[in-house]
PQR file of N, CA, C, O and H, with PARSE charges and radii, in Angstrom:
ATOM      1  N   UNK A   1       0.765  -1.264  -0.172 -0.4000 1.5000
ATOM      2  CA  UNK A   1      -0.084  -0.062   0.055 -0.0000 2.0000
ATOM      3  C   UNK A   1       0.886   1.283   0.058  0.5500 1.7000
ATOM      4  O   UNK A   1       1.777   1.392   0.900 -0.5500 1.4000
ATOM      5  N   UNK A   2       0.670   2.196  -0.846 -0.4000 1.5000
ATOM      6  CA  UNK A   2       1.614   3.388  -0.890 -0.0000 2.0000
ATOM      7  C   UNK A   2       1.390   4.341   0.331  0.5500 1.7000
ATOM      8  O   UNK A   2       0.386   4.437   1.036 -0.5500 1.4000
ATOM      9  H   UNK A   2      -0.053   2.107  -1.531  0.4000 1.0000
ATOM     10  N   UNK A   3       2.515   4.987   0.403 -0.4000 1.5000
ATOM     11  CA  UNK A   3       2.502   5.788   1.747 -0.0000 2.0000
ATOM     12  C   UNK A   3       1.355   6.901   1.699  0.5500 1.7000
ATOM     13  O   UNK A   3       0.850   7.342   2.732 -0.5500 1.4000
ATOM     14  H   UNK A   3       3.331   4.908  -0.169  0.4000 1.0000
ATOM     15  N   UNK A   4       0.991   7.312   0.446 -0.4000 1.5000
ATOM     16  CA  UNK A   4      -0.001   8.469   0.053 -0.0000 2.0000
ATOM     17  C   UNK A   4      -1.261   7.940   0.749  0.5500 1.7000
ATOM     18  O   UNK A   4      -1.870   8.591   1.598 -0.5500 1.4000
ATOM     19  H   UNK A   4       1.401   6.954  -0.393  0.4000 1.0000
ATOM     20  N   UNK A   5      -1.635   6.624   0.302 -0.4000 1.5000
ATOM     21  CA  UNK A   5      -2.788   6.153   0.579 -0.0000 2.0000
ATOM     22  C   UNK A   5      -3.000   5.923   2.272  0.5500 1.7000
ATOM     23  O   UNK A   5      -4.086   6.019   2.844 -0.5500 1.4000
ATOM     24  H   UNK A   5      -1.141   6.095  -0.388  0.4000 1.0000
ATOM     25  N   UNK A   6      -2.092   5.697   2.724 -0.4000 1.5000
ATOM     26  CA  UNK A   6      -1.950   5.399   4.334 -0.0000 2.0000
ATOM     27  C   UNK A   6      -2.404   6.823   4.888  0.5500 1.7000
ATOM     28  O   UNK A   6      -3.345   6.918   5.676 -0.5500 1.4000
ATOM     29  H   UNK A   6      -1.210   5.619   2.259  0.4000 1.0000
ATOM     30  N   UNK A   7      -1.712   7.882   4.451 -0.4000 1.5000
ATOM     31  CA  UNK A   7      -1.914   8.973   4.750 -0.0000 2.0000
ATOM     32  C   UNK A   7      -3.317   9.807   4.682  0.5500 1.7000
ATOM     33  O   UNK A   7      -3.793  10.571   5.522 -0.5500 1.4000
ATOM     34  H   UNK A   7      -0.947   7.805   3.811  0.4000 1.0000
ATOM     35  N   UNK A   8      -3.814   9.419   3.433 -0.4000 1.5000
ATOM     36  CA  UNK A   8      -5.157   9.826   3.225 -0.0000 2.0000
ATOM     37  C   UNK A   8      -6.165   9.127   4.026  0.5500 1.7000
ATOM     38  O   UNK A   8      -7.184   9.752   4.320 -0.5500 1.4000
ATOM     39  H   UNK A   8      -3.428   8.799   2.750  0.4000 1.0000
ATOM     40  N   UNK A   9      -6.004   7.752   4.473 -0.4000 1.5000
ATOM     41  CA  UNK A   9      -6.903   7.051   5.284 -0.0000 2.0000
ATOM     42  C   UNK A   9      -6.844   7.578   6.564  0.5500 1.7000
ATOM     43  O   UNK A   9      -7.857   7.560   7.264 -0.5500 1.4000
ATOM     44  H   UNK A   9      -5.177   7.244   4.235  0.4000 1.0000
ATOM     45  N   UNK A  10      -5.637   8.120   7.037 -0.4000 1.5000
ATOM     46  CA  UNK A  10      -5.534   8.752   8.461 -0.0000 2.0000
ATOM     47  C   UNK A  10      -6.148   9.960   8.532  0.5500 1.7000
ATOM     48  O   UNK A  10      -6.705  10.270   9.585 -0.5500 1.4000
ATOM     49  H   UNK A  10      -4.814   8.135   6.469  0.4000 1.0000
ATOM     50  N   UNK A  11      -6.149  10.796   7.480 -0.4000 1.5000
ATOM     51  CA  UNK A  11      -6.753  12.053   7.285 -0.0000 2.0000
ATOM     52  C   UNK A  11      -8.312  11.874   7.282  0.5500 1.7000
ATOM     53  O   UNK A  11      -8.977  12.562   8.056 -0.5500 1.4000
ATOM     54  H   UNK A  11      -5.697  10.544   6.625  0.4000 1.0000
ATOM     55  N   UNK A  12      -8.913  10.985   6.453 -0.4000 1.5000
ATOM     56  CA  UNK A  12     -10.267  10.866   6.420 -0.0000 2.0000
ATOM     57  C   UNK A  12     -10.921  10.168   7.831  0.5500 1.7000
ATOM     58  O   UNK A  12     -12.067  10.391   8.222 -0.5500 1.4000
ATOM     59  H   UNK A  12      -8.372  10.426   5.824  0.4000 1.0000
ATOM     60  N   UNK A  13     -10.062   9.385   8.424 -0.4000 1.5000
ATOM     61  CA  UNK A  13     -10.545   8.840   9.785 -0.0000 2.0000
ATOM     62  C   UNK A  13     -10.589   9.974  10.817  0.5500 1.7000
ATOM     63  O   UNK A  13     -11.545  10.110  11.581 -0.5500 1.4000
ATOM     64  H   UNK A  13      -9.131   9.204   8.107  0.4000 1.0000
ATOM     65  N   UNK A  14      -9.441  10.845  10.812 -0.4000 1.5000
ATOM     66  CA  UNK A  14      -9.378  12.000  11.478 -0.0000 2.0000
ATOM     67  C   UNK A  14     -10.435  12.887  11.508  0.5500 1.7000
ATOM     68  O   UNK A  14     -11.013  13.251  12.532 -0.5500 1.4000
ATOM     69  H   UNK A  14      -8.665  10.735  10.191  0.4000 1.0000
ATOM     70  N   UNK A  15     -10.740  13.308  10.128 -0.4000 1.5000
ATOM     71  CA  UNK A  15     -11.929  14.381   9.739 -0.0000 2.0000
ATOM     72  C   UNK A  15     -13.190  13.518  10.279  0.5500 1.7000
ATOM     73  O   UNK A  15     -14.020  14.130  10.952 -0.5500 1.4000
ATOM     74  H   UNK A  15     -10.271  13.012   9.296  0.4000 1.0000
ATOM     75  N   UNK A  16     -13.365  12.325  10.063 -0.4000 1.5000
ATOM     76  CA  UNK A  16     -14.849  11.619  10.252 -0.0000 2.0000
ATOM     77  C   UNK A  16     -14.895  11.861  12.117  0.5500 1.7000
ATOM     78  O   UNK A  16     -15.844  12.370  12.713 -0.5500 1.4000
ATOM     79  H   UNK A  16     -12.692  11.828   9.516  0.4000 1.0000
ATOM     80  N   UNK A  17     -13.686  11.375  12.729 -0.4000 1.5000
ATOM     81  CA  UNK A  17     -13.714  11.446  14.225 -0.0000 2.0000
ATOM     82  C   UNK A  17     -13.852  12.774  14.513  0.5500 1.7000
ATOM     83  O   UNK A  17     -14.620  12.962  15.456 -0.5500 1.4000
ATOM     84  H   UNK A  17     -12.914  10.961  12.246  0.4000 1.0000
ATOM     85  N   UNK A  18     -13.399  13.727  14.053 -0.4000 1.5000
ATOM     86  CA  UNK A  18     -13.788  15.297  14.374 -0.0000 2.0000
ATOM     87  C   UNK A  18     -15.040  15.552  14.267  0.5500 1.7000
ATOM     88  O   UNK A  18     -15.624  16.078  15.214 -0.5500 1.4000
ATOM     89  H   UNK A  18     -12.775  13.575  13.286  0.4000 1.0000
ATOM     90  N   UNK A  19     -15.757  15.208  13.005 -0.4000 1.5000
ATOM     91  CA  UNK A  19     -17.096  15.653  12.946 -0.0000 2.0000
ATOM     92  C   UNK A  19     -17.998  14.862  13.865  0.5500 1.7000
ATOM     93  O   UNK A  19     -18.941  15.475  14.366 -0.5500 1.4000
ATOM     94  H   UNK A  19     -15.282  14.781  12.236  0.4000 1.0000
ATOM     95  N   UNK A  20     -17.846  13.637  14.141 -0.4000 1.5000
ATOM     96  CA  UNK A  20     -18.602  12.984  15.061 -0.0000 2.0000
ATOM     97  C   UNK A  20     -18.490  13.619  16.518  0.5500 1.7000
ATOM     98  O   UNK A  20     -19.442  13.661  17.297 -0.5500 1.4000
ATOM     99  H   UNK A  20     -17.081  13.139  13.734  0.4000 1.0000
ATOM    100  N   UNK A  21     -17.318  14.070  16.774 -0.4000 1.5000
ATOM    101  CA  UNK A  21     -16.986  14.638  18.155 -0.0000 2.0000
ATOM    102  C   UNK A  21     -17.549  16.168  18.315  0.5500 1.7000
ATOM    103  O   UNK A  21     -17.843  16.666  19.401 -0.5500 1.4000
ATOM    104  H   UNK A  21     -16.545  14.036  16.141  0.4000 1.0000
ATOM    105  N   UNK A  22     -17.645  16.811  17.084 -0.4000 1.5000
ATOM    106  CA  UNK A  22     -18.291  18.131  17.158 -0.0000 2.0000
ATOM    107  C   UNK A  22     -19.886  18.144  16.905  0.5500 1.7000
ATOM    108  O   UNK A  22     -20.675  18.927  17.435 -0.5500 1.4000
ATOM    109  H   UNK A  22     -17.405  16.406  16.201  0.4000 1.0000
ATOM    110  N   UNK A  23     -20.171  17.214  16.074 -0.4000 1.5000
ATOM    111  CA  UNK A  23     -21.721  17.463  15.601 -0.0000 2.0000
ATOM    112  C   UNK A  23     -22.624  16.535  16.143  0.5500 1.7000
ATOM    113  O   UNK A  23     -23.833  16.757  16.088 -0.5500 1.4000
ATOM    114  H   UNK A  23     -19.531  16.578  15.644  0.4000 1.0000
ATOM    115  N   UNK A  24     -22.074  15.310  16.769 -0.4000 1.5000
ATOM    116  CA  UNK A  24     -23.062  14.280  17.433 -0.0000 2.0000
ATOM    117  C   UNK A  24     -22.940  14.605  18.852  0.5500 1.7000
ATOM    118  O   UNK A  24     -21.828  14.688  19.374 -0.5500 1.4000
ATOM    119  H   UNK A  24     -21.091  15.130  16.814  0.4000 1.0000
ATOM    120  N   UNK A  25     -24.090  14.804  19.546 -0.4000 1.5000
ATOM    121  CA  UNK A  25     -24.216  14.955  21.073 -0.0000 2.0000
ATOM    122  C   UNK A  25     -24.074  13.759  21.657  0.5500 1.7000
ATOM    123  O   UNK A  25     -24.751  12.814  21.253 -0.5500 1.4000
ATOM    124  H   UNK A  25     -24.993  14.736  19.122  0.4000 1.0000
ATOM    125  N   UNK A  26     -23.260  13.626  22.598 -0.4000 1.5000
ATOM    126  CA  UNK A  26     -22.937  12.436  23.482 -0.0000 2.0000
ATOM    127  C   UNK A  26     -22.293  12.716  24.657  0.5500 1.7000
ATOM    128  O   UNK A  26     -21.582  13.717  24.747 -0.5500 1.4000
ATOM    129  H   UNK A  26     -22.710  14.394  22.926  0.4000 1.0000
ATOM    130  N   UNK A  27     -22.483  11.816  25.739 -0.4000 1.5000
ATOM    131  CA  UNK A  27     -21.793  11.970  26.993 -0.0000 2.0000
ATOM    132  C   UNK A  27     -20.417  11.947  26.806  0.5500 1.7000
ATOM    133  O   UNK A  27     -19.847  11.246  25.970 -0.5500 1.4000
ATOM    134  H   UNK A  27     -23.060  11.003  25.666  0.4000 1.0000
ATOM    135  N   UNK A  28     -19.822  12.795  27.669 -0.4000 1.5000
ATOM    136  CA  UNK A  28     -18.159  12.627  27.586 -0.0000 2.0000
ATOM    137  C   UNK A  28     -17.398  11.368  27.753  0.5500 1.7000
ATOM    138  O   UNK A  28     -16.432  11.107  27.036 -0.5500 1.4000
ATOM    139  H   UNK A  28     -20.285  13.364  28.349  0.4000 1.0000
ATOM    140  N   UNK A  29     -17.860  10.515  28.777 -0.4000 1.5000
ATOM    141  CA  UNK A  29     -17.275   9.200  28.881 -0.0000 2.0000
ATOM    142  C   UNK A  29     -17.595   8.207  27.511  0.5500 1.7000
ATOM    143  O   UNK A  29     -16.800   7.293  27.293 -0.5500 1.4000
ATOM    144  H   UNK A  29     -18.644  10.727  29.359  0.4000 1.0000
ATOM    145  N   UNK A  30     -18.597   8.371  26.726 -0.4000 1.5000
ATOM    146  CA  UNK A  30     -18.836   7.734  25.515 -0.0000 2.0000
ATOM    147  C   UNK A  30     -17.884   8.103  24.314  0.5500 1.7000
ATOM    148  O   UNK A  30     -17.319   7.389  23.485 -0.5500 1.4000
ATOM    149  H   UNK A  30     -19.243   9.113  26.903  0.4000 1.0000
ATOM    150  N   UNK A  31     -17.903   9.635  24.532 -0.4000 1.5000
ATOM    151  CA  UNK A  31     -16.917  10.245  23.517 -0.0000 2.0000
ATOM    152  C   UNK A  31     -15.369   9.931  23.736  0.5500 1.7000
ATOM    153  O   UNK A  31     -14.635   9.770  22.761 -0.5500 1.4000
ATOM    154  H   UNK A  31     -18.362  10.215  25.206  0.4000 1.0000
ATOM    155  N   UNK A  32     -14.969   9.861  24.837 -0.4000 1.5000
ATOM    156  CA  UNK A  32     -13.693   9.253  25.021 -0.0000 2.0000
ATOM    157  C   UNK A  32     -13.558   7.894  24.908  0.5500 1.7000
ATOM    158  O   UNK A  32     -12.403   7.563  24.639 -0.5500 1.4000
ATOM    159  H   UNK A  32     -15.565   9.991  25.629  0.4000 1.0000
ATOM    160  N   UNK A  33     -14.345   6.986  25.021 -0.4000 1.5000
ATOM    161  CA  UNK A  33     -14.326   5.719  24.654 -0.0000 2.0000
ATOM    162  C   UNK A  33     -14.232   5.506  23.030  0.5500 1.7000
ATOM    163  O   UNK A  33     -13.407   4.804  22.444 -0.5500 1.4000
ATOM    164  H   UNK A  33     -15.283   7.254  25.239  0.4000 1.0000
ATOM    165  N   UNK A  34     -15.210   6.232  22.491 -0.4000 1.5000
ATOM    166  CA  UNK A  34     -15.178   6.192  20.949 -0.0000 2.0000
ATOM    167  C   UNK A  34     -13.620   6.712  20.314  0.5500 1.7000
ATOM    168  O   UNK A  34     -13.100   6.191  19.328 -0.5500 1.4000
ATOM    169  H   UNK A  34     -15.880   6.802  22.966  0.4000 1.0000
ATOM    170  N   UNK A  35     -13.034   7.814  21.083 -0.4000 1.5000
ATOM    171  CA  UNK A  35     -12.039   8.337  20.740 -0.0000 2.0000
ATOM    172  C   UNK A  35     -10.846   7.108  20.787  0.5500 1.7000
ATOM    173  O   UNK A  35     -10.159   6.780  19.820 -0.5500 1.4000
ATOM    174  H   UNK A  35     -13.457   8.238  21.885  0.4000 1.0000
ATOM    175  N   UNK A  36     -10.780   6.567  22.037 -0.4000 1.5000
ATOM    176  CA  UNK A  36      -9.872   5.434  22.280 -0.0000 2.0000
ATOM    177  C   UNK A  36     -10.040   4.387  21.335  0.5500 1.7000
ATOM    178  O   UNK A  36      -9.018   4.048  20.738 -0.5500 1.4000
ATOM    179  H   UNK A  36     -11.338   6.834  22.823  0.4000 1.0000
ATOM    180  N   UNK A  37     -11.183   3.751  21.042 -0.4000 1.5000
ATOM    181  CA  UNK A  37     -11.423   2.839  20.230 -0.0000 2.0000
ATOM    182  C   UNK A  37     -10.777   2.911  18.774  0.5500 1.7000
ATOM    183  O   UNK A  37     -10.088   2.026  18.266 -0.5500 1.4000
ATOM    184  H   UNK A  37     -12.013   4.026  21.526  0.4000 1.0000
ATOM    185  N   UNK A  38     -11.150   4.200  18.164 -0.4000 1.5000
ATOM    186  CA  UNK A  38     -10.576   4.531  16.999 -0.0000 2.0000
ATOM    187  C   UNK A  38      -8.949   4.662  16.849  0.5500 1.7000
ATOM    188  O   UNK A  38      -8.294   4.336  15.859 -0.5500 1.4000
ATOM    189  H   UNK A  38     -11.710   4.919  18.577  0.4000 1.0000
ATOM    190  N   UNK A  39      -8.541   5.123  17.863 -0.4000 1.5000
ATOM    191  CA  UNK A  39      -7.076   5.053  17.909 -0.0000 2.0000
ATOM    192  C   UNK A  39      -6.406   3.776  18.194  0.5500 1.7000
ATOM    193  O   UNK A  39      -5.256   3.645  17.775 -0.5500 1.4000
ATOM    194  H   UNK A  39      -9.072   5.388  18.667  0.4000 1.0000
ATOM    195  N   UNK A  40      -6.930   2.862  18.815 -0.4000 1.5000
ATOM    196  CA  UNK A  40      -6.518   1.597  18.967 -0.0000 2.0000
ATOM    197  C   UNK A  40      -6.494   0.799  17.599  0.5500 1.7000
ATOM    198  O   UNK A  40      -5.554   0.142  17.152 -0.5500 1.4000
ATOM    199  H   UNK A  40      -7.865   2.968  19.156  0.4000 1.0000
ATOM    200  N   UNK A  41      -7.608   0.983  17.096 -0.4000 1.5000
ATOM    201  CA  UNK A  41      -7.840   0.341  15.631 -0.0000 2.0000
ATOM    202  C   UNK A  41      -7.055   1.006  14.695  0.5500 1.7000
ATOM    203  O   UNK A  41      -6.589   0.255  13.838 -0.5500 1.4000
ATOM    204  H   UNK A  41      -8.372   1.516  17.458  0.4000 1.0000
ATOM    205  N   UNK A  42      -6.748   2.241  14.588 -0.4000 1.5000
ATOM    206  CA  UNK A  42      -5.803   2.870  13.745 -0.0000 2.0000
ATOM    207  C   UNK A  42      -4.510   2.426  13.941  0.5500 1.7000
ATOM    208  O   UNK A  42      -3.845   2.137  12.946 -0.5500 1.4000
ATOM    209  H   UNK A  42      -7.126   2.851  15.284  0.4000 1.0000
ATOM    210  N   UNK A  43      -4.032   2.319  15.048 -0.4000 1.5000
ATOM    211  CA  UNK A  43      -2.645   1.877  15.220 -0.0000 2.0000
ATOM    212  C   UNK A  43      -2.607   0.409  14.878  0.5500 1.7000
ATOM    213  O   UNK A  43      -1.627   0.072  14.214 -0.5500 1.4000
ATOM    214  H   UNK A  43      -4.572   2.554  15.856  0.4000 1.0000
ATOM    215  N   UNK A  44      -3.490  -0.552  15.201 -0.4000 1.5000
ATOM    216  CA  UNK A  44      -3.460  -2.008  14.844 -0.0000 2.0000
ATOM    217  C   UNK A  44      -3.368  -1.861  13.290  0.5500 1.7000
ATOM    218  O   UNK A  44      -2.392  -2.373  12.741 -0.5500 1.4000
ATOM    219  H   UNK A  44      -4.287  -0.278  15.741  0.4000 1.0000
ATOM    220  N   UNK A  45      -4.244  -1.244  12.578 -0.4000 1.5000
ATOM    221  CA  UNK A  45      -4.213  -1.243  11.172 -0.0000 2.0000
ATOM    222  C   UNK A  45      -2.735  -0.844  10.570  0.5500 1.7000
ATOM    223  O   UNK A  45      -2.143  -1.500   9.712 -0.5500 1.4000
ATOM    224  H   UNK A  45      -5.036  -0.828  13.024  0.4000 1.0000
ATOM    225  N   UNK A  46      -2.312   0.227  11.121 -0.4000 1.5000
ATOM    226  CA  UNK A  46      -1.008   0.834  10.660 -0.0000 2.0000
ATOM    227  C   UNK A  46       0.014  -0.374  10.876  0.5500 1.7000
ATOM    228  O   UNK A  46       0.790  -0.704   9.979 -0.5500 1.4000
ATOM    229  H   UNK A  46      -2.793   0.759  11.818  0.4000 1.0000
ATOM    230  N   UNK A  47      -0.029  -1.013  12.107 -0.4000 1.5000
ATOM    231  CA  UNK A  47       1.055  -2.098  12.211 -0.0000 2.0000
ATOM    232  C   UNK A  47       0.835  -3.175  11.257  0.5500 1.7000
ATOM    233  O   UNK A  47       1.786  -3.788  10.772 -0.5500 1.4000
ATOM    234  H   UNK A  47      -0.659  -0.745  12.836  0.4000 1.0000
ATOM    235  N   UNK A  48      -0.379  -3.432  10.966 -0.4000 1.5000
ATOM    236  CA  UNK A  48      -0.469  -4.603   9.939 -0.0000 2.0000
ATOM    237  C   UNK A  48      -0.182  -4.213   8.690  0.5500 1.7000
ATOM    238  O   UNK A  48       0.355  -5.020   7.932 -0.5500 1.4000
ATOM    239  H   UNK A  48      -1.152  -2.934  11.360  0.4000 1.0000
ATOM    240  N   UNK A  49      -0.490  -2.917   8.261 -0.4000 1.5000
ATOM    241  CA  UNK A  49       0.051  -2.358   7.068 -0.0000 2.0000
ATOM    242  C   UNK A  49       1.566  -2.572   6.803  0.5500 1.7000
ATOM    243  O   UNK A  49       2.058  -3.226   5.883 -0.5500 1.4000
ATOM    244  H   UNK A  49      -0.927  -2.261   8.877  0.4000 1.0000
ATOM    245  N   UNK A  50       2.203  -1.903   7.775 -0.4000 1.5000
ATOM    246  CA  UNK A  50       3.811  -2.187   7.781 -0.0000 2.0000
ATOM    247  C   UNK A  50       4.203  -3.519   8.290  0.5500 1.7000
ATOM    248  O   UNK A  50       5.287  -3.509   8.872 -0.5500 1.4000
ATOM    249  H   UNK A  50       1.804  -1.372   8.523  0.4000 1.0000
ATOM    250  N   UNK A  51       3.707  -4.466   8.235 -0.4000 1.5000
ATOM    251  CA  UNK A  51       3.995  -5.583   8.534 -0.0000 2.0000
ATOM    252  C   UNK A  51       4.466  -6.066  10.125  0.5500 1.7000
ATOM    253  O   UNK A  51       4.796  -7.230  10.349 -0.5500 1.4000
ATOM    254  H   UNK A  51       2.826  -4.474   7.762  0.4000 1.0000
ATOM    255  N   UNK A  52       4.454  -5.256  10.941 -0.4000 1.5000
ATOM    256  CA  UNK A  52       4.821  -5.233  12.244 -0.0000 2.0000
ATOM    257  C   UNK A  52       3.847  -6.084  13.363  0.5500 1.7000
ATOM    258  O   UNK A  52       4.146  -6.453  14.499 -0.5500 1.4000
ATOM    259  H   UNK A  52       4.186  -4.310  10.759  0.4000 1.0000
ATOM    260  N   UNK A  53       2.663  -6.241  12.665 -0.4000 1.5000
ATOM    261  CA  UNK A  53       1.652  -6.993  13.746 -0.0000 2.0000
ATOM    262  C   UNK A  53       2.196  -8.377  14.086  0.5500 1.7000
ATOM    263  O   UNK A  53       2.108  -8.840  15.223 -0.5500 1.4000
ATOM    264  H   UNK A  53       2.420  -5.941  11.743  0.4000 1.0000
ATOM    265  N   UNK A  54       2.760  -9.021  13.070 -0.4000 1.5000
ATOM    266  CA  UNK A  54       3.255 -10.326  13.548 -0.0000 2.0000
ATOM    267  C   UNK A  54       4.244 -10.401  14.464  0.5500 1.7000
ATOM    268  O   UNK A  54       4.159 -11.295  15.305 -0.5500 1.4000
ATOM    269  H   UNK A  54       2.831  -8.645  12.146  0.4000 1.0000
ATOM    270  N   UNK A  55       5.318  -9.539  14.493 -0.4000 1.5000
ATOM    271  CA  UNK A  55       6.198  -9.524  15.549 -0.0000 2.0000
ATOM    272  C   UNK A  55       5.868  -9.179  16.838  0.5500 1.7000
ATOM    273  O   UNK A  55       6.534  -9.594  17.786 -0.5500 1.4000
ATOM    274  H   UNK A  55       5.387  -8.813  13.809  0.4000 1.0000
ATOM    275  N   UNK A  56       4.683  -8.295  17.008 -0.4000 1.5000
ATOM    276  CA  UNK A  56       4.222  -7.738  18.119 -0.0000 2.0000
ATOM    277  C   UNK A  56       3.305  -8.780  18.875  0.5500 1.7000
ATOM    278  O   UNK A  56       3.211  -8.812  20.102 -0.5500 1.4000
ATOM    279  H   UNK A  56       4.142  -7.958  16.238  0.4000 1.0000
ATOM    280  N   UNK A  57       2.662  -9.600  18.042 -0.4000 1.5000
ATOM    281  CA  UNK A  57       1.729 -10.536  18.643 -0.0000 2.0000
ATOM    282  C   UNK A  57       2.643 -11.889  19.125  0.5500 1.7000
ATOM    283  O   UNK A  57       2.107 -12.747  19.826 -0.5500 1.4000
ATOM    284  H   UNK A  57       2.739  -9.575  17.045  0.4000 1.0000
ATOM    285  N   UNK A  58       3.733 -11.984  18.797 -0.4000 1.5000
ATOM    286  CA  UNK A  58       4.600 -13.108  19.115 -0.0000 2.0000
ATOM    287  C   UNK A  58       5.708 -12.834  20.156  0.5500 1.7000
ATOM    288  O   UNK A  58       6.651 -13.583  20.413 -0.5500 1.4000
ATOM    289  H   UNK A  58       4.167 -11.287  18.227  0.4000 1.0000
ATOM    290  N   UNK A  59       5.413 -11.533  20.758 -0.4000 1.5000
ATOM    291  CA  UNK A  59       6.462 -11.342  21.960 -0.0000 2.0000
ATOM    292  C   UNK A  59       6.057 -12.091  23.061  0.5500 1.7000
ATOM    293  O   UNK A  59       4.890 -12.192  23.440 -0.5500 1.4000
ATOM    294  H   UNK A  59       4.647 -10.925  20.549  0.4000 1.0000
ATOM    295  N   UNK A  60       7.128 -12.669  23.624 -0.4000 1.5000
ATOM    296  CA  UNK A  60       6.842 -13.466  24.876 -0.0000 2.0000
ATOM    297  C   UNK A  60       7.558 -12.816  25.960  0.5500 1.7000
ATOM    298  O   UNK A  60       8.630 -12.250  25.749 -0.5500 1.4000
ATOM    299  H   UNK A  60       8.076 -12.587  23.316  0.4000 1.0000
ATOM    300  N   UNK A  61       6.981 -12.872  27.202 -0.4000 1.5000
ATOM    301  CA  UNK A  61       7.385 -12.254  28.428 -0.0000 2.0000
ATOM    302  C   UNK A  61       7.954 -13.585  29.180  0.5500 1.7000
ATOM    303  O   UNK A  61       7.272 -14.605  29.276 -0.5500 1.4000
ATOM    304  H   UNK A  61       6.110 -13.332  27.374  0.4000 1.0000
ATOM    305  N   UNK A  62       9.151 -13.481  29.653 -0.4000 1.5000
ATOM    306  CA  UNK A  62       9.680 -14.558  30.454 -0.0000 2.0000
ATOM    307  C   UNK A  62      10.194 -15.718  29.810  0.5500 1.7000
ATOM    308  O   UNK A  62      10.649 -16.646  30.479 -0.5500 1.4000
ATOM    309  H   UNK A  62       9.706 -12.653  29.575  0.4000 1.0000
TER
END
């Protein structure tokens, strides 16, 4: 996946999250949870795109 597509996806997701946060009324804790879920999903997606997800899921402690 080209880097420009990754940047465009991040921009689109960011704008959509901003629109939801500003124009859809919801309680503060729900908004915080939504933001956290979107950030975690995007981080996992970026790790998968760059091929790092496999290494992170196979880290063993001890």
